[in-house]
KOLZA-45511 format. One record per atom (N, C-alpha, C, O): residue number from 0; chain; atom name; x, y, z. Coordinates in nm, 4 decimals. Layout:
N
<rec rotor="NUM" nuvex="A" zafi="CA" xx="X" yy="Y" zz="Z"/>
...
% end
This chain:
65
<rec rotor="0" nuvex="A" zafi="N" xx="2.0037" yy="-0.9746" zz="-0.8608"/>
<rec rotor="0" nuvex="A" zafi="CA" xx="1.9366" yy="-0.8658" zz="-0.9361"/>
<rec rotor="0" nuvex="A" zafi="C" xx="1.8740" yy="-0.7646" zz="-0.8395"/>
<rec rotor="0" nuvex="A" zafi="O" xx="1.8078" yy="-0.7999" zz="-0.7420"/>
<rec rotor="1" nuvex="A" zafi="N" xx="1.8979" yy="-0.6399" zz="-0.8708"/>
<rec rotor="1" nuvex="A" zafi="CA" xx="1.8445" yy="-0.5382" zz="-0.7814"/>
<rec rotor="1" nuvex="A" zafi="C" xx="1.7055" yy="-0.5114" zz="-0.8183"/>
<rec rotor="1" nuvex="A" zafi="O" xx="1.6562" yy="-0.5511" zz="-0.9239"/>
<rec rotor="2" nuvex="A" zafi="N" xx="1.6388" yy="-0.4388" zz="-0.7236"/>
<rec rotor="2" nuvex="A" zafi="CA" xx="1.4954" yy="-0.3972" zz="-0.7443"/>
<rec rotor="2" nuvex="A" zafi="C" xx="1.4835" yy="-0.3080" zz="-0.8660"/>
<rec rotor="2" nuvex="A" zafi="O" xx="1.3866" yy="-0.3223" zz="-0.9406"/>
<rec rotor="3" nuvex="A" zafi="N" xx="1.5799" yy="-0.2134" zz="-0.8915"/>
<rec rotor="3" nuvex="A" zafi="CA" xx="1.5788" yy="-0.1294" zz="-1.0061"/>
<rec rotor="3" nuvex="A" zafi="C" xx="1.5826" yy="-0.2093" zz="-1.1303"/>
<rec rotor="3" nuvex="A" zafi="O" xx="1.5046" yy="-0.1844" zz="-1.2222"/>
<rec rotor="4" nuvex="A" zafi="N" xx="1.6731" yy="-0.3079" zz="-1.1375"/>
<rec rotor="4" nuvex="A" zafi="CA" xx="1.6844" yy="-0.3868" zz="-1.2612"/>
<rec rotor="4" nuvex="A" zafi="C" xx="1.5523" yy="-0.4663" zz="-1.2828"/>
<rec rotor="4" nuvex="A" zafi="O" xx="1.5092" yy="-0.4814" zz="-1.3971"/>
<rec rotor="5" nuvex="A" zafi="N" xx="1.4917" yy="-0.5140" zz="-1.1815"/>
<rec rotor="5" nuvex="A" zafi="CA" xx="1.3638" yy="-0.5887" zz="-1.1952"/>
<rec rotor="5" nuvex="A" zafi="C" xx="1.2544" yy="-0.4954" zz="-1.2499"/>
<rec rotor="5" nuvex="A" zafi="O" xx="1.1773" yy="-0.5343" zz="-1.3376"/>
<rec rotor="6" nuvex="A" zafi="N" xx="1.2483" yy="-0.3728" zz="-1.1976"/>
<rec rotor="6" nuvex="A" zafi="CA" xx="1.1555" yy="-0.2746" zz="-1.2497"/>
<rec rotor="6" nuvex="A" zafi="C" xx="1.1830" yy="-0.2477" zz="-1.3933"/>
<rec rotor="6" nuvex="A" zafi="O" xx="1.0910" yy="-0.2480" zz="-1.4751"/>
<rec rotor="7" nuvex="A" zafi="N" xx="1.3019" yy="-0.2254" zz="-1.4254"/>
<rec rotor="7" nuvex="A" zafi="CA" xx="1.3402" yy="-0.1928" zz="-1.5626"/>
<rec rotor="7" nuvex="A" zafi="C" xx="1.3020" yy="-0.3045" zz="-1.6553"/>
<rec rotor="7" nuvex="A" zafi="O" xx="1.2487" yy="-0.2804" zz="-1.7636"/>
<rec rotor="8" nuvex="A" zafi="N" xx="1.3288" yy="-0.4279" zz="-1.6139"/>
<rec rotor="8" nuvex="A" zafi="CA" xx="1.2952" yy="-0.5482" zz="-1.6917"/>
<rec rotor="8" nuvex="A" zafi="C" xx="1.1451" yy="-0.5604" zz="-1.7183"/>
<rec rotor="8" nuvex="A" zafi="O" xx="1.0980" yy="-0.5794" zz="-1.8305"/>
<rec rotor="9" nuvex="A" zafi="N" xx="1.0740" yy="-0.5479" zz="-1.6059"/>
<rec rotor="9" nuvex="A" zafi="CA" xx="0.9247" yy="-0.5562" zz="-1.6124"/>
<rec rotor="9" nuvex="A" zafi="C" xx="0.8762" yy="-0.4402" zz="-1.7080"/>
<rec rotor="9" nuvex="A" zafi="O" xx="0.7901" yy="-0.4647" zz="-1.7926"/>
<rec rotor="10" nuvex="A" zafi="N" xx="0.9267" yy="-0.3231" zz="-1.6962"/>
<rec rotor="10" nuvex="A" zafi="CA" xx="0.8827" yy="-0.2102" zz="-1.7794"/>
<rec rotor="10" nuvex="A" zafi="C" xx="0.9088" yy="-0.2398" zz="-1.9221"/>
<rec rotor="10" nuvex="A" zafi="O" xx="0.8226" yy="-0.2134" zz="-2.0059"/>
<rec rotor="11" nuvex="A" zafi="N" xx="1.0250" yy="-0.2942" zz="-1.9560"/>
<rec rotor="11" nuvex="A" zafi="CA" xx="1.0666" yy="-0.3253" zz="-2.0965"/>
<rec rotor="11" nuvex="A" zafi="C" xx="0.9694" yy="-0.4306" zz="-2.1493"/>
<rec rotor="11" nuvex="A" zafi="O" xx="0.9161" yy="-0.4168" zz="-2.2594"/>
<rec rotor="12" nuvex="A" zafi="N" xx="0.9471" yy="-0.5324" zz="-2.0731"/>
<rec rotor="12" nuvex="A" zafi="CA" xx="0.8540" yy="-0.6400" zz="-2.1209"/>
<rec rotor="12" nuvex="A" zafi="C" xx="0.7167" yy="-0.5844" zz="-2.1408"/>
<rec rotor="12" nuvex="A" zafi="O" xx="0.6506" yy="-0.6206" zz="-2.2381"/>
<rec rotor="13" nuvex="A" zafi="N" xx="0.6704" yy="-0.4991" zz="-2.0547"/>
<rec rotor="13" nuvex="A" zafi="CA" xx="0.5372" yy="-0.4337" zz="-2.0647"/>
<rec rotor="13" nuvex="A" zafi="C" xx="0.5257" yy="-0.3567" zz="-2.1961"/>
<rec rotor="13" nuvex="A" zafi="O" xx="0.4280" yy="-0.3710" zz="-2.2696"/>
<rec rotor="14" nuvex="A" zafi="N" xx="0.6261" yy="-0.2757" zz="-2.2239"/>
<rec rotor="14" nuvex="A" zafi="CA" xx="0.6245" yy="-0.1971" zz="-2.3538"/>
<rec rotor="14" nuvex="A" zafi="C" xx="0.6254" yy="-0.2925" zz="-2.4693"/>
<rec rotor="14" nuvex="A" zafi="O" xx="0.5488" yy="-0.2736" zz="-2.5639"/>
<rec rotor="15" nuvex="A" zafi="N" xx="0.7070" yy="-0.3928" zz="-2.4665"/>
<rec rotor="15" nuvex="A" zafi="CA" xx="0.7059" yy="-0.4870" zz="-2.5810"/>
<rec rotor="15" nuvex="A" zafi="C" xx="0.5764" yy="-0.5596" zz="-2.6038"/>
<rec rotor="15" nuvex="A" zafi="O" xx="0.5346" yy="-0.5767" zz="-2.7184"/>
<rec rotor="16" nuvex="A" zafi="N" xx="0.5092" yy="-0.6045" zz="-2.4940"/>
<rec rotor="16" nuvex="A" zafi="CA" xx="0.3852" yy="-0.6726" zz="-2.5101"/>
<rec rotor="16" nuvex="A" zafi="C" xx="0.2774" yy="-0.5704" zz="-2.5542"/>
<rec rotor="16" nuvex="A" zafi="O" xx="0.1927" yy="-0.6009" zz="-2.6382"/>
<rec rotor="17" nuvex="A" zafi="N" xx="0.2826" yy="-0.4471" zz="-2.4949"/>
<rec rotor="17" nuvex="A" zafi="CA" xx="0.1781" yy="-0.3441" zz="-2.5361"/>
<rec rotor="17" nuvex="A" zafi="C" xx="0.1946" yy="-0.3125" zz="-2.6867"/>
<rec rotor="17" nuvex="A" zafi="O" xx="0.0966" yy="-0.3054" zz="-2.7608"/>
<rec rotor="18" nuvex="A" zafi="N" xx="0.3190" yy="-0.2942" zz="-2.7290"/>
<rec rotor="18" nuvex="A" zafi="CA" xx="0.3411" yy="-0.2556" zz="-2.8689"/>
<rec rotor="18" nuvex="A" zafi="C" xx="0.3021" yy="-0.3719" zz="-2.9587"/>
<rec rotor="18" nuvex="A" zafi="O" xx="0.2408" yy="-0.3493" zz="-3.0630"/>
<rec rotor="19" nuvex="A" zafi="N" xx="0.3358" yy="-0.4989" zz="-2.9215"/>
<rec rotor="19" nuvex="A" zafi="CA" xx="0.3000" yy="-0.6148" zz="-3.0029"/>
<rec rotor="19" nuvex="A" zafi="C" xx="0.1478" yy="-0.6296" zz="-3.0130"/>
<rec rotor="19" nuvex="A" zafi="O" xx="0.0967" yy="-0.6668" zz="-3.1186"/>
<rec rotor="20" nuvex="A" zafi="N" xx="0.0754" yy="-0.6010" zz="-2.9054"/>
<rec rotor="20" nuvex="A" zafi="CA" xx="-0.0748" yy="-0.6143" zz="-2.9055"/>
<rec rotor="20" nuvex="A" zafi="C" xx="-0.1329" yy="-0.5100" zz="-3.0000"/>
<rec rotor="20" nuvex="A" zafi="O" xx="-0.2166" yy="-0.5418" zz="-3.0844"/>
<rec rotor="21" nuvex="A" zafi="N" xx="-0.0855" yy="-0.3778" zz="-2.9848"/>
<rec rotor="21" nuvex="A" zafi="CA" xx="-0.1397" yy="-0.2768" zz="-3.0723"/>
<rec rotor="21" nuvex="A" zafi="C" xx="-0.1105" yy="-0.3091" zz="-3.2149"/>
<rec rotor="21" nuvex="A" zafi="O" xx="-0.1953" yy="-0.2881" zz="-3.3016"/>
<rec rotor="22" nuvex="A" zafi="N" xx="0.0113" yy="-0.3615" zz="-3.2431"/>
<rec rotor="22" nuvex="A" zafi="CA" xx="0.0450" yy="-0.3877" zz="-3.3858"/>
<rec rotor="22" nuvex="A" zafi="C" xx="-0.0427" yy="-0.4997" zz="-3.4385"/>
<rec rotor="22" nuvex="A" zafi="O" xx="-0.0898" yy="-0.4946" zz="-3.5522"/>
<rec rotor="23" nuvex="A" zafi="N" xx="-0.0651" yy="-0.6034" zz="-3.3535"/>
<rec rotor="23" nuvex="A" zafi="CA" xx="-0.1445" yy="-0.7165" zz="-3.3982"/>
<rec rotor="23" nuvex="A" zafi="C" xx="-0.2931" yy="-0.6758" zz="-3.4225"/>
<rec rotor="23" nuvex="A" zafi="O" xx="-0.3566" yy="-0.7269" zz="-3.5147"/>
<rec rotor="24" nuvex="A" zafi="N" xx="-0.3459" yy="-0.5864" zz="-3.3416"/>
<rec rotor="24" nuvex="A" zafi="CA" xx="-0.4803" yy="-0.5406" zz="-3.3606"/>
<rec rotor="24" nuvex="A" zafi="C" xx="-0.5022" yy="-0.4350" zz="-3.4642"/>
<rec rotor="24" nuvex="A" zafi="O" xx="-0.6063" yy="-0.4320" zz="-3.5299"/>
<rec rotor="25" nuvex="A" zafi="N" xx="-0.4043" yy="-0.3474" zz="-3.4799"/>
<rec rotor="25" nuvex="A" zafi="CA" xx="-0.4260" yy="-0.2298" zz="-3.5721"/>
<rec rotor="25" nuvex="A" zafi="C" xx="-0.3239" yy="-0.2140" zz="-3.6792"/>
<rec rotor="25" nuvex="A" zafi="O" xx="-0.3432" yy="-0.1354" zz="-3.7719"/>
<rec rotor="26" nuvex="A" zafi="N" xx="-0.2127" yy="-0.2879" zz="-3.6696"/>
<rec rotor="26" nuvex="A" zafi="CA" xx="-0.1087" yy="-0.2644" zz="-3.7691"/>
<rec rotor="26" nuvex="A" zafi="C" xx="-0.0091" yy="-0.1614" zz="-3.7349"/>
<rec rotor="26" nuvex="A" zafi="O" xx="0.0873" yy="-0.1413" zz="-3.8087"/>
<rec rotor="27" nuvex="A" zafi="N" xx="-0.0298" yy="-0.0902" zz="-3.6179"/>
<rec rotor="27" nuvex="A" zafi="CA" xx="0.0560" yy="0.0156" zz="-3.5791"/>
<rec rotor="27" nuvex="A" zafi="C" xx="0.0957" yy="-0.0068" zz="-3.4331"/>
<rec rotor="27" nuvex="A" zafi="O" xx="0.0194" yy="-0.0633" zz="-3.3547"/>
<rec rotor="28" nuvex="A" zafi="N" xx="0.2124" yy="0.0369" zz="-3.3992"/>
<rec rotor="28" nuvex="A" zafi="CA" xx="0.2651" yy="0.0229" zz="-3.2686"/>
<rec rotor="28" nuvex="A" zafi="C" xx="0.1979" yy="0.1091" zz="-3.1625"/>
<rec rotor="28" nuvex="A" zafi="O" xx="0.1117" yy="0.1906" zz="-3.1953"/>
<rec rotor="29" nuvex="A" zafi="N" xx="0.2339" yy="0.0937" zz="-3.0428"/>
<rec rotor="29" nuvex="A" zafi="CA" xx="0.1709" yy="0.1584" zz="-2.9298"/>
<rec rotor="29" nuvex="A" zafi="C" xx="0.1690" yy="0.3119" zz="-2.9417"/>
<rec rotor="29" nuvex="A" zafi="O" xx="0.0682" yy="0.3764" zz="-2.9128"/>
<rec rotor="30" nuvex="A" zafi="N" xx="0.2857" yy="0.3700" zz="-2.9860"/>
<rec rotor="30" nuvex="A" zafi="CA" xx="0.2951" yy="0.5178" zz="-2.9853"/>
<rec rotor="30" nuvex="A" zafi="C" xx="0.2170" yy="0.5839" zz="-3.1003"/>
<rec rotor="30" nuvex="A" zafi="O" xx="0.2088" yy="0.7066" zz="-3.1064"/>
<rec rotor="31" nuvex="A" zafi="N" xx="0.1615" yy="0.5061" zz="-3.1883"/>
<rec rotor="31" nuvex="A" zafi="CA" xx="0.0693" yy="0.5556" zz="-3.2887"/>
<rec rotor="31" nuvex="A" zafi="C" xx="-0.0686" yy="0.5826" zz="-3.2293"/>
<rec rotor="31" nuvex="A" zafi="O" xx="-0.1525" yy="0.6507" zz="-3.2882"/>
<rec rotor="32" nuvex="A" zafi="N" xx="-0.0887" yy="0.5259" zz="-3.1093"/>
<rec rotor="32" nuvex="A" zafi="CA" xx="-0.2264" yy="0.5331" zz="-3.0489"/>
<rec rotor="32" nuvex="A" zafi="C" xx="-0.2260" yy="0.6162" zz="-2.9198"/>
<rec rotor="32" nuvex="A" zafi="O" xx="-0.3178" yy="0.6951" zz="-2.8973"/>
<rec rotor="33" nuvex="A" zafi="N" xx="-0.1267" yy="0.6000" zz="-2.8374"/>
<rec rotor="33" nuvex="A" zafi="CA" xx="-0.1277" yy="0.6617" zz="-2.7072"/>
<rec rotor="33" nuvex="A" zafi="C" xx="0.0113" yy="0.7333" zz="-2.6824"/>
<rec rotor="33" nuvex="A" zafi="O" xx="0.1116" yy="0.6977" zz="-2.7442"/>
<rec rotor="34" nuvex="A" zafi="N" xx="0.0131" yy="0.8267" zz="-2.5975"/>
<rec rotor="34" nuvex="A" zafi="CA" xx="0.1352" yy="0.9055" zz="-2.5636"/>
<rec rotor="34" nuvex="A" zafi="C" xx="0.2213" yy="0.8313" zz="-2.4695"/>
<rec rotor="34" nuvex="A" zafi="O" xx="0.1722" yy="0.7385" zz="-2.4053"/>
<rec rotor="35" nuvex="A" zafi="N" xx="0.3454" yy="0.8640" zz="-2.4556"/>
<rec rotor="35" nuvex="A" zafi="CA" xx="0.4313" yy="0.8059" zz="-2.3575"/>
<rec rotor="35" nuvex="A" zafi="C" xx="0.3765" yy="0.8219" zz="-2.2119"/>
<rec rotor="35" nuvex="A" zafi="O" xx="0.3939" yy="0.7328" zz="-2.1288"/>
<rec rotor="36" nuvex="A" zafi="N" xx="0.3134" yy="0.9319" zz="-2.1846"/>
<rec rotor="36" nuvex="A" zafi="CA" xx="0.2529" yy="0.9514" zz="-2.0535"/>
<rec rotor="36" nuvex="A" zafi="C" xx="0.1401" yy="0.8447" zz="-2.0300"/>
<rec rotor="36" nuvex="A" zafi="O" xx="0.1262" yy="0.7911" zz="-1.9201"/>
<rec rotor="37" nuvex="A" zafi="N" xx="0.0609" yy="0.8164" zz="-2.1367"/>
<rec rotor="37" nuvex="A" zafi="CA" xx="-0.0409" yy="0.7196" zz="-2.1249"/>
<rec rotor="37" nuvex="A" zafi="C" xx="0.0134" yy="0.5809" zz="-2.1028"/>
<rec rotor="37" nuvex="A" zafi="O" xx="-0.0459" yy="0.5019" zz="-2.0294"/>
<rec rotor="38" nuvex="A" zafi="N" xx="0.1303" yy="0.5487" zz="-2.1681"/>
<rec rotor="38" nuvex="A" zafi="CA" xx="0.1982" yy="0.4231" zz="-2.1426"/>
<rec rotor="38" nuvex="A" zafi="C" xx="0.2398" yy="0.4140" zz="-1.9969"/>
<rec rotor="38" nuvex="A" zafi="O" xx="0.2186" yy="0.3101" zz="-1.9344"/>
<rec rotor="39" nuvex="A" zafi="N" xx="0.2953" yy="0.5139" zz="-1.9432"/>
<rec rotor="39" nuvex="A" zafi="CA" xx="0.3386" yy="0.5182" zz="-1.8060"/>
<rec rotor="39" nuvex="A" zafi="C" xx="0.2201" yy="0.4972" zz="-1.7146"/>
<rec rotor="39" nuvex="A" zafi="O" xx="0.2296" yy="0.4199" zz="-1.6192"/>
<rec rotor="40" nuvex="A" zafi="N" xx="0.1131" yy="0.5608" zz="-1.7394"/>
<rec rotor="40" nuvex="A" zafi="CA" xx="-0.0119" yy="0.5439" zz="-1.6606"/>
<rec rotor="40" nuvex="A" zafi="C" xx="-0.0660" yy="0.4051" zz="-1.6708"/>
<rec rotor="40" nuvex="A" zafi="O" xx="-0.1130" yy="0.3508" zz="-1.5708"/>
<rec rotor="41" nuvex="A" zafi="N" xx="-0.0617" yy="0.3438" zz="-1.7883"/>
<rec rotor="41" nuvex="A" zafi="CA" xx="-0.1048" yy="0.2047" zz="-1.8089"/>
<rec rotor="41" nuvex="A" zafi="C" xx="-0.0165" yy="0.1031" zz="-1.7257"/>
<rec rotor="41" nuvex="A" zafi="O" xx="-0.0646" yy="0.0056" zz="-1.6680"/>
<rec rotor="42" nuvex="A" zafi="N" xx="0.1136" yy="0.1351" zz="-1.7256"/>
<rec rotor="42" nuvex="A" zafi="CA" xx="0.2009" yy="0.0517" zz="-1.6508"/>
<rec rotor="42" nuvex="A" zafi="C" xx="0.1718" yy="0.0637" zz="-1.4996"/>
<rec rotor="42" nuvex="A" zafi="O" xx="0.1763" yy="-0.0353" zz="-1.4266"/>
<rec rotor="43" nuvex="A" zafi="N" xx="0.1440" yy="0.1789" zz="-1.4576"/>
<rec rotor="43" nuvex="A" zafi="CA" xx="0.1076" yy="0.1967" zz="-1.3141"/>
<rec rotor="43" nuvex="A" zafi="C" xx="-0.0167" yy="0.1287" zz="-1.2840"/>
<rec rotor="43" nuvex="A" zafi="O" xx="-0.0264" yy="0.0666" zz="-1.1782"/>
<rec rotor="44" nuvex="A" zafi="N" xx="-0.1209" yy="0.1347" zz="-1.3733"/>
<rec rotor="44" nuvex="A" zafi="CA" xx="-0.2446" yy="0.0585" zz="-1.3501"/>
<rec rotor="44" nuvex="A" zafi="C" xx="-0.2217" yy="-0.0885" zz="-1.3481"/>
<rec rotor="44" nuvex="A" zafi="O" xx="-0.2856" yy="-0.1590" zz="-1.2701"/>
<rec rotor="45" nuvex="A" zafi="N" xx="-0.1375" yy="-0.1361" zz="-1.4264"/>
<rec rotor="45" nuvex="A" zafi="CA" xx="-0.0960" yy="-0.2782" zz="-1.4351"/>
<rec rotor="45" nuvex="A" zafi="C" xx="-0.0458" yy="-0.3251" zz="-1.3016"/>
<rec rotor="45" nuvex="A" zafi="O" xx="-0.0853" yy="-0.4288" zz="-1.2483"/>
<rec rotor="46" nuvex="A" zafi="N" xx="0.0432" yy="-0.2435" zz="-1.2503"/>
<rec rotor="46" nuvex="A" zafi="CA" xx="0.1078" yy="-0.2765" zz="-1.1245"/>
<rec rotor="46" nuvex="A" zafi="C" xx="0.0117" yy="-0.2796" zz="-1.0086"/>
<rec rotor="46" nuvex="A" zafi="O" xx="0.0374" yy="-0.3518" zz="-0.9122"/>
<rec rotor="47" nuvex="A" zafi="N" xx="-0.0959" yy="-0.2070" zz="-1.0116"/>
<rec rotor="47" nuvex="A" zafi="CA" xx="-0.1941" yy="-0.2015" zz="-0.9084"/>
<rec rotor="47" nuvex="A" zafi="C" xx="-0.2920" yy="-0.3210" zz="-0.9175"/>
<rec rotor="47" nuvex="A" zafi="O" xx="-0.3563" yy="-0.3529" zz="-0.8175"/>
<rec rotor="48" nuvex="A" zafi="N" xx="-0.3047" yy="-0.3847" zz="-1.0279"/>
<rec rotor="48" nuvex="A" zafi="CA" xx="-0.4001" yy="-0.4932" zz="-1.0474"/>
<rec rotor="48" nuvex="A" zafi="C" xx="-0.3283" yy="-0.6270" zz="-1.0293"/>
<rec rotor="48" nuvex="A" zafi="O" xx="-0.2087" yy="-0.6422" zz="-1.0543"/>
<rec rotor="49" nuvex="A" zafi="N" xx="-0.4068" yy="-0.7195" zz="-0.9856"/>
<rec rotor="49" nuvex="A" zafi="CA" xx="-0.3567" yy="-0.8551" zz="-0.9683"/>
<rec rotor="49" nuvex="A" zafi="C" xx="-0.3960" yy="-0.9376" zz="-1.0921"/>
<rec rotor="49" nuvex="A" zafi="O" xx="-0.4745" yy="-1.0317" zz="-1.0806"/>
<rec rotor="50" nuvex="A" zafi="N" xx="-0.3429" yy="-0.9037" zz="-1.2085"/>
<rec rotor="50" nuvex="A" zafi="CA" xx="-0.3707" yy="-0.9744" zz="-1.3324"/>
<rec rotor="50" nuvex="A" zafi="C" xx="-0.2420" yy="-1.0027" zz="-1.4098"/>
<rec rotor="50" nuvex="A" zafi="O" xx="-0.1451" yy="-0.9277" zz="-1.3986"/>
<rec rotor="51" nuvex="A" zafi="N" xx="-0.2408" yy="-1.1083" zz="-1.4867"/>
<rec rotor="51" nuvex="A" zafi="CA" xx="-0.1219" yy="-1.1330" zz="-1.5711"/>
<rec rotor="51" nuvex="A" zafi="C" xx="-0.1014" yy="-1.0149" zz="-1.6693"/>
<rec rotor="51" nuvex="A" zafi="O" xx="-0.1968" yy="-0.9534" zz="-1.7169"/>
<rec rotor="52" nuvex="A" zafi="N" xx="0.0237" yy="-0.9876" zz="-1.6963"/>
<rec rotor="52" nuvex="A" zafi="CA" xx="0.0497" yy="-0.8753" zz="-1.7827"/>
<rec rotor="52" nuvex="A" zafi="C" xx="-0.0149" yy="-0.8852" zz="-1.9208"/>
<rec rotor="52" nuvex="A" zafi="O" xx="-0.0711" yy="-0.7861" zz="-1.9675"/>
<rec rotor="53" nuvex="A" zafi="N" xx="-0.0096" yy="-0.9980" zz="-1.9869"/>
<rec rotor="53" nuvex="A" zafi="CA" xx="-0.0730" yy="-1.0151" zz="-2.1157"/>
<rec rotor="53" nuvex="A" zafi="C" xx="-0.2212" yy="-0.9909" zz="-2.1151"/>
<rec rotor="53" nuvex="A" zafi="O" xx="-0.2747" yy="-0.9276" zz="-2.2062"/>
<rec rotor="54" nuvex="A" zafi="N" xx="-0.2919" yy="-1.0429" zz="-2.0082"/>
<rec rotor="54" nuvex="A" zafi="CA" xx="-0.4304" yy="-1.0201" zz="-1.9978"/>
<rec rotor="54" nuvex="A" zafi="C" xx="-0.4644" yy="-0.8679" zz="-1.9773"/>
<rec rotor="54" nuvex="A" zafi="O" xx="-0.5543" yy="-0.8123" zz="-2.0403"/>
<rec rotor="55" nuvex="A" zafi="N" xx="-0.3895" yy="-0.8087" zz="-1.8893"/>
<rec rotor="55" nuvex="A" zafi="CA" xx="-0.4090" yy="-0.6615" zz="-1.8732"/>
<rec rotor="55" nuvex="A" zafi="C" xx="-0.3889" yy="-0.5883" zz="-2.0039"/>
<rec rotor="55" nuvex="A" zafi="O" xx="-0.4722" yy="-0.5071" zz="-2.0444"/>
<rec rotor="56" nuvex="A" zafi="N" xx="-0.2789" yy="-0.6170" zz="-2.0692"/>
<rec rotor="56" nuvex="A" zafi="CA" xx="-0.2560" yy="-0.5481" zz="-2.1972"/>
<rec rotor="56" nuvex="A" zafi="C" xx="-0.3616" yy="-0.5768" zz="-2.3019"/>
<rec rotor="56" nuvex="A" zafi="O" xx="-0.4024" yy="-0.4853" zz="-2.3735"/>
<rec rotor="57" nuvex="A" zafi="N" xx="-0.4048" yy="-0.6940" zz="-2.3128"/>
<rec rotor="57" nuvex="A" zafi="CA" xx="-0.5112" yy="-0.7276" zz="-2.4110"/>
<rec rotor="57" nuvex="A" zafi="C" xx="-0.6420" yy="-0.6450" zz="-2.3820"/>
<rec rotor="57" nuvex="A" zafi="O" xx="-0.7057" yy="-0.5929" zz="-2.4735"/>
<rec rotor="58" nuvex="A" zafi="N" xx="-0.6761" yy="-0.6366" zz="-2.2587"/>
<rec rotor="58" nuvex="A" zafi="CA" xx="-0.7980" yy="-0.5552" zz="-2.2217"/>
<rec rotor="58" nuvex="A" zafi="C" xx="-0.7726" yy="-0.4093" zz="-2.2430"/>
<rec rotor="58" nuvex="A" zafi="O" xx="-0.8635" yy="-0.3362" zz="-2.2823"/>
<rec rotor="59" nuvex="A" zafi="N" xx="-0.6544" yy="-0.3650" zz="-2.2189"/>
<rec rotor="59" nuvex="A" zafi="CA" xx="-0.6188" yy="-0.2184" zz="-2.2321"/>
<rec rotor="59" nuvex="A" zafi="C" xx="-0.6250" yy="-0.1861" zz="-2.3819"/>
<rec rotor="59" nuvex="A" zafi="O" xx="-0.6869" yy="-0.0868" zz="-2.4201"/>
<rec rotor="60" nuvex="A" zafi="N" xx="-0.5639" yy="-0.2654" zz="-2.4650"/>
<rec rotor="60" nuvex="A" zafi="CA" xx="-0.5662" yy="-0.2376" zz="-2.6090"/>
<rec rotor="60" nuvex="A" zafi="C" xx="-0.7047" yy="-0.2471" zz="-2.6663"/>
<rec rotor="60" nuvex="A" zafi="O" xx="-0.7375" yy="-0.1680" zz="-2.7547"/>
<rec rotor="61" nuvex="A" zafi="N" xx="-0.7880" yy="-0.3380" zz="-2.6223"/>
<rec rotor="61" nuvex="A" zafi="CA" xx="-0.9237" yy="-0.3515" zz="-2.6661"/>
<rec rotor="61" nuvex="A" zafi="C" xx="-0.9964" yy="-0.2193" zz="-2.6451"/>
<rec rotor="61" nuvex="A" zafi="O" xx="-1.0775" yy="-0.1816" zz="-2.7297"/>
<rec rotor="62" nuvex="A" zafi="N" xx="-0.9719" yy="-0.1494" zz="-2.5392"/>
<rec rotor="62" nuvex="A" zafi="CA" xx="-1.0266" yy="-0.0250" zz="-2.5084"/>
<rec rotor="62" nuvex="A" zafi="C" xx="-0.9920" yy="0.0845" zz="-2.6070"/>
<rec rotor="62" nuvex="A" zafi="O" xx="-1.0742" yy="0.1709" zz="-2.6376"/>
<rec rotor="63" nuvex="A" zafi="N" xx="-0.8698" yy="0.0799" zz="-2.6561"/>
<rec rotor="63" nuvex="A" zafi="CA" xx="-0.8218" yy="0.1818" zz="-2.7531"/>
<rec rotor="63" nuvex="A" zafi="C" xx="-0.8306" yy="0.1412" zz="-2.8991"/>
<rec rotor="63" nuvex="A" zafi="O" xx="-0.8392" yy="0.2287" zz="-2.9852"/>
<rec rotor="64" nuvex="A" zafi="N" xx="-0.8290" yy="0.0148" zz="-2.9301"/>
<rec rotor="64" nuvex="A" zafi="CA" xx="-0.8248" yy="-0.0269" zz="-3.0649"/>
<rec rotor="64" nuvex="A" zafi="C" xx="-0.9635" yy="-0.0295" zz="-3.1343"/>
<rec rotor="64" nuvex="A" zafi="O" xx="-0.9730" yy="-0.0642" zz="-3.2520"/>
% end
């Protein structure tokens, strides 16, 4: 697997987890709350932190929900 495929896979999983968390907390998916640019920035923040993806997403959504 190439680096690009790994990044794409991680990005896809991040979006799915983020949308699932927003839906669970609010009943609406991620794009009902934040813009695609915000999603990209959240993913960049996640990459800089040494935290599990689900934990990062839970804390991120708590801030917006």
